[in-house]
N, C-alpha and C positions, 0 to 999 in steps of 0.2 A: 504494500500499499504506500502511496506517495504521500508527501505531506503538502498541505495547501501553501499557496503563495503567501499568505499573510503570516502563517506560522514560520515560514522559511525567513521572511524579512525579520520577524522578532529574533530568531536565532542569529541571523547575521548581525543584527544591532548589538547584541549581547557579546558575541564572541569574536568579531572582526578585530584585526589588529590596527587598521588604519582605514580612513574614508572609503577607499575604493577596494578594499579586500573582499574577494569573492571565493577564494580558494586555499586560504592558508590551512595548515594542518589541523590547528584547534577548531577551526570553523568546519572542516570536513567532518572531523570527529563528532561534533555537536550535531550536524545534520544527519549523519548515519545513526547516531543514537536515537534521534526522533523517529526516523524511518523504522528502526528495530523495534521501538516500543509499539508503534502502530501495527506493524506486522505481527508482532506477538499477541496483541489484543485480537487481531483477526484470526489467528490460529487457535486462540482459546475457544472461539465459537465454532470454527470450521476444521475440526481435527484431522479430517481426511484430505486436506488440501495439500498434496505432496509438492506441487509446484511452487507454492508459496513458502513452504518449509525450506525447500532448496534454496530459494531466493534469500530467505532470513539467514540460513548458514553462510552464504556468500557475503552478505552485508556484515556479518559478525566477524567473518574472516578479514574482510577488508578494513574494518575498525581496528581489529587486533593489530594488523600490520602497521597501520598509521600510529597507533599508540606505541608500539615498539620502536618506530622510527623517532617519535617525539621524545621518548624516554632517553634514547641514545643522544640525540642532538641537544635537548634543553629540558634538563630535569625539572626546573622551576615551572615551566609551562605545563609539563606533563602532570606534576602534583596538583596544579591549580585546576586543570580541566578534569581530572579525576574526582576532585572535591566538588566542583561546580555541577558536574553531571551526575554525581552520586553513584560512580561506578565502583565495582568491587575490585581491588588490586592489592 
């Protein structure tokens, strides 16, 4: 499930690094987290939707890779985004 334009703008306002930021690592992680939560809610109702389950696993893997990259490159940003999004690490 995708996220709405309004919700995406809210996430961009909160996590962007500068005025024209649309793709920094923290921003990508925040958008993926929102998509993952939406897809998880969908799968709670539709347990047999295997296509969505596969998509969810792909999103989780992509977020994991971005988090690993951020942890290697900038520990402070990594700790901040984990705290802000409430992720378990």
